[in-house]
VOGU-3710 file (C-alpha; in Angstrom, 3 decimals, decimal comma):
1> xxxxxxxxxx> 0,000/0,000/0,000  2,814/2,326/0,923  4,610/1,473/-2,310  1,458/2,212/-4,308  1,040/5,575/-2,564  4,678/6,480/-3,199  4,361/5,517/-6,875  1,217/7,638/-7,182  3,009/10,674/-5,707  5,972/10,229/-8,059
11> xxxxxxxxxx> 3,715/9,981/-11,108  1,797/13,062/-9,990  5,025/15,034/-9,655  6,164/13,984/-13,130  2,796/14,967/-14,591  3,036/18,379/-12,933  6,488/19,013/-14,425  5,412/17,862/-17,881  2,049/19,556/-18,176  2,172/22,649/-15,956
21> xxxxxxxxxx> 4,062/25,443/-17,689  5,954/27,646/-15,254  5,169/31,368/-15,306  7,656/33,609/-17,097  8,696/37,120/-16,155  10,329/37,767/-19,523  9,111/40,919/-21,238  10,121/41,901/-24,772  12,849/44,523/-25,107  12,820/47,314/-27,657
31> xxxxxxxxxx> 15,963/49,405/-28,125  15,505/52,916/-29,541  18,469/54,755/-31,064  17,893/58,441/-31,846  20,575/60,194/-33,882  20,196/63,574/-32,157  17,636/65,490/-30,126  15,381/67,799/-32,092  11,575/68,197/-32,230  10,959/65,952/-35,267
41> xxxxxxxxxx> 12,814/62,910/-33,934  11,552/63,535/-30,386  7,981/63,553/-31,678  8,548/60,422/-33,768  9,958/58,603/-30,722  6,949/59,558/-28,618  4,724/58,319/-31,451  6,419/54,908/-31,374  5,913/54,550/-27,615  2,318/55,825/-27,812
51> xxxxxxxxxx> 1,440/53,275/-30,506  3,013/50,421/-28,544  0,921/51,438/-25,543  -2,188/51,551/-27,729  -1,342/48,026/-28,907  -1,098/46,771/-25,323  2,664/47,072/-24,745  2,962/49,287/-21,674  6,434/50,379/-20,641  7,374/49,066/-17,219
61> xxxxxxxxxx> 4,499/46,576/-17,219  4,909/44,133/-20,082  7,650/45,671/-22,228  11,100/47,132/-21,613  12,014/50,135/-23,732  15,681/51,117/-23,841  16,375/54,579/-25,253  19,710/56,206/-26,087  20,728/59,238/-28,137  23,814/59,237/-30,345
71> xxxxxxxxxx> 24,089/63,017/-29,860  24,786/63,479/-33,558  27,847/61,205/-33,390  27,932/58,317/-35,935  30,542/56,428/-33,882  28,334/56,620/-30,786  25,344/55,447/-32,842  27,358/52,360/-33,833  28,304/51,696/-30,201  24,664/51,930/-29,098
81> xxxxxxxxxx> 23,604/49,538/-31,858  26,301/47,076/-30,827  25,181/47,390/-27,204  21,549/46,663/-28,071  22,574/43,604/-30,090  24,588/42,399/-27,096  21,579/42,923/-24,830  19,545/40,731/-27,178  16,719/43,190/-27,657  13,764/41,882/-29,630
91> xxxxxxxxxx> 13,549/44,884/-31,982  15,783/47,894/-32,650  14,062/51,160/-33,584  16,351/53,601/-35,407  15,313/57,241/-35,618  17,288/58,739/-38,478  19,376/57,355/-41,331  22,732/56,997/-39,540  21,444/54,861/-36,626  19,468/52,751/-39,111
101> xxxxxxxxxx> 22,645/52,049/-41,078  24,706/51,182/-38,000  21,955/49,064/-36,460  21,542/47,021/-39,638  25,308/46,592/-39,980  25,659/45,347/-36,398  22,741/42,954/-36,706  24,196/41,465/-39,895  27,649/41,084/-38,378  26,375/39,018/-35,452
111> xxxxxxxxxx> 26,337/35,394/-36,627  23,062/33,716/-35,831  21,363/36,973/-34,848  18,039/37,912/-36,401  17,044/41,087/-34,564  14,740/43,123/-36,814  15,333/46,849/-37,285  12,515/49,376/-37,720  13,517/52,821/-38,950  11,604/56,087/-38,860
121> xxxxxxxxxx> 12,319/59,527/-40,351  14,672/58,197/-43,033  14,548/60,192/-46,272  15,655/57,561/-48,772  16,162/53,972/-47,561  17,354/52,857/-50,995  20,133/55,458/-51,335  21,119/54,768/-47,725  21,584/51,110/-48,744  19,073/49,954/-46,159
131> xxxxxxxxxx> 16,731/48,309/-48,638  16,874/46,291/-51,831  14,582/46,593/-54,859  12,709/43,570/-56,206  11,862/42,938/-59,863  8,642/44,932/-59,476  10,473/47,964/-58,112  9,275/47,366/-54,561  11,636/48,107/-51,672  12,286/45,313/-49,188
141> xxxxxxxxxx> 14,834/44,402/-46,500  15,868/41,077/-45,023  16,047/42,398/-41,461  14,826/45,989/-41,776  11,620/47,883/-42,501  10,279/51,290/-41,654  8,751/54,667/-42,379  10,243/57,355/-44,625  9,594/61,079/-44,142  10,610/62,029/-47,688
151> xxxxxxxxxx> 8,774/64,786/-49,542  9,720/65,358/-53,187  11,805/68,545/-53,751  9,424/69,527/-56,558  6,646/69,962/-53,983  8,901/72,068/-51,763  10,085/74,237/-54,675  6,524/74,896/-55,818  5,683/76,052/-52,311  8,748/78,333/-52,145
161> xxxxxxxxxx> 7,771/79,996/-55,408  4,222/80,530/-54,228  5,518/82,237/-51,085  8,360/84,112/-52,822  7,658/84,434/-56,587  10,964/86,288/-57,134  13,096/83,741/-55,271  16,374/83,050/-57,123  19,077/81,962/-54,652  18,157/79,308/-52,099
171> xxxxxxxxxx> 20,540/78,479/-49,249  20,918/74,938/-47,892  22,807/73,819/-44,773  23,682/70,132/-44,780  25,868/67,612/-42,971  28,081/65,735/-45,478  28,243/62,865/-42,991  24,483/62,262/-43,180  23,579/60,128/-46,198  20,024/61,468/-46,259
181> xxxxxxxxxx> 21,276/65,078/-46,430  23,698/64,389/-49,265  20,999/62,560/-51,218  18,310/65,241/-50,808  20,763/68,012/-51,665  21,725/66,173/-54,848  18,071/65,805/-55,837  17,440/69,513/-55,215  20,466/70,569/-57,242  19,353/68,447/-60,216
191> xxxxxxxxxx> 15,924/70,025/-60,537  16,512/73,530/-59,172  17,113/75,053/-62,605  13,653/73,974/-63,777  12,275/76,297/-61,082  14,746/79,074/-61,959  16,527/78,467/-58,664  20,215/78,484/-57,791  21,221/76,318/-54,831  23,894/77,720/-52,509
201> xxxxxxxxxx> 24,943/74,964/-50,107  27,219/75,128/-47,067  28,320/72,037/-45,089  28,050/71,832/-41,301  29,313/68,613/-39,715  28,217/69,507/-36,188  25,682/71,822/-34,579  28,436/74,283/-33,614  29,118/74,799/-37,349  25,496/75,564/-38,210
211> xxxxxxxxxx> 25,507/79,131/-36,860  28,523/80,075/-38,957  26,950/78,461/-42,025  23,727/80,448/-41,537  25,674/83,684/-41,123  27,505/83,031/-44,378  24,291/82,243/-46,244  22,350/85,388/-45,329  24,858/87,410/-47,362  24,387/85,229/-50,461
221> xxxxxxxxxx> 20,768/84,047/-50,681  17,150/85,163/-50,830  15,916/82,387/-48,503  17,167/79,388/-46,509  15,699/75,892/-46,485  16,485/73,116/-43,992  15,386/69,759/-45,375  15,561/66,739/-43,034  19,175/67,385/-42,007  19,324/66,301/-38,362
231> xxxxxxxxxx> 22,363/68,443/-37,537  20,792/71,622/-38,916  17,399/70,807/-37,401  19,017/70,448/-33,968  20,286/74,035/-34,295  17,247/75,437/-36,069  16,526/78,033/-33,378  19,790/79,764/-34,298  19,069/79,569/-38,032  15,625/81,103/-37,517
241> xxxxxxxxxx> 17,012/83,894/-35,352  19,730/84,794/-37,864  17,231/84,726/-40,736  14,816/87,001/-38,903  17,559/89,466/-37,945  18,601/89,790/-41,603  15,034/89,575/-42,969  15,874/86,385/-44,857  12,909/83,973/-45,065  13,598/80,528/-43,586
251> xxxxxxxxxx> 11,729/77,396/-44,689  11,846/73,988/-42,995  10,534/70,503/-43,738  9,724/69,748/-40,094  6,178/70,608/-39,009  7,328/70,602/-35,385  9,412/73,707/-36,145  6,690/75,621/-38,009  6,639/78,334/-35,336  10,215/79,283/-36,288
261> xxxxxxxxxx> 9,904/79,271/-40,113  7,759/81,385/-42,408  6,368/78,299/-44,163  6,613/74,539/-43,692  5,628/71,630/-45,897  6,122/68,275/-44,232  4,624/65,098/-42,812  3,213/64,570/-39,341  6,154/63,169/-37,361  3,853/61,822/-34,652
271> xxxxxxxxxx> 2,070/59,750/-37,289  5,396/58,544/-38,685  6,310/57,357/-35,186  2,948/55,664/-34,772  3,363/53,812/-38,061  6,812/52,660/-36,955  5,198/51,510/-33,700  2,685/49,479/-35,702  5,612/47,724/-37,408  7,230/47,007/-34,032
281> xxxxxxxxxx> 3,987/45,500/-32,734  3,677/43,226/-35,784  7,248/42,020/-35,285  6,864/41,449/-31,538  3,673/39,480/-32,096  5,354/37,594/-34,947  2,531/38,582/-37,274  5,011/39,600/-39,980  8,672/39,694/-40,933  10,567/42,830/-42,007
291> xxxxxxxxxx> 10,463/41,815/-45,677  6,660/41,594/-45,419  6,349/45,109/-43,999  8,735/46,948/-46,338  8,601/50,752/-46,452  5,801/53,248/-46,014  6,003/56,836/-47,187  4,181/59,868/-45,717  0,422/59,626/-46,033  0,288/63,370/-46,703
301> xxxxxxxxxx> 2,245/66,606/-46,369  0,734/69,543/-44,509  1,377/73,192/-45,346  1,781/75,464/-42,320  2,149/79,218/-42,800  3,633/81,448/-40,113  1,904/84,741/-40,851  3,264/86,378/-37,714  6,898/85,680/-38,613  6,349/86,446/-42,310
311> xxxxxxxxxx> 4,917/89,884/-41,496  7,954/90,688/-39,344  10,238/90,270/-42,372  7,862/91,946/-44,832  6,573/88,810/-46,584  2,874/88,737/-47,495  1,021/85,504/-48,321  -1,498/85,397/-51,157  -5,103/84,487/-50,398  -4,786/81,377/-52,581
321> xxxxxxxxxx> -1,781/80,196/-50,575  -3,549/80,784/-47,276  -6,594/78,851/-48,474  -4,366/75,804/-49,100  -2,748/75,885/-45,659  -3,589/73,243/-43,072  -2,658/75,771/-40,385  -1,855/79,480/-40,195  0,125/80,813/-37,254  -0,930/84,400/-36,514
//
């Protein structure tokens, strides 16, 4: 009888081990690399986190979100990417072209690793060598997907001419170390002549160089445009101030900075972040792979006119232009 009881207890213990799954405290990890702090990337990052929360991933409860800024330093971006790979995060989110490039490179270099990368606010993923093109012309990546914030230069140039019909010389500040900046500048230079525009570009490799570049431009141009260059965007307050002091109109592609430019045509960075968050959710839930998700481009571009700033530098908007604006700052 005692032997039978002992055998029964042993069998019960074995059954418990085999059929009762122990609880797990493991939560998915998402590593976010932001190239530099400025309103567009900050807003996109908040959009990612907000979407994850909407999808049921609440930071500190059932997901761990690791965030680090590269402070505009490509070498630091690479170190952060390597760190996240070493920490075995489930997904890396890269805000900006440079962190997307370094994250993808580090993931590929780690044998046996398959950490997906989701980028946001990347102007051209093809030129940045993040994505491949299939036989149908569709962009895809083996371990990367994401959201572009690219607006065609033709749309920007049309807007400039509507604001300033006599515009001839357009100043651009760009970082030669940012692939997205070099690409967009090249595109603008190719088509500028068709809009009777001359591009005057000055490089600025760090935010400290941006002020000097802006001061040089105001002596040579009729207006200044900052187009998705993270270094220049991080120092945009200074560019706006210098432009206003010299009565040189300043345009920007970042809606978040519309209060410091006379006119802005750009996508909603919060929505870009949310779309990136949707990609992260799909990957965490294993509903899709990066090659399934591919690339999304801005759903729309909003025109914001800063009538208050324009008036201060003697620029007057036409009624037709104002009627097309999504927002007018007065």
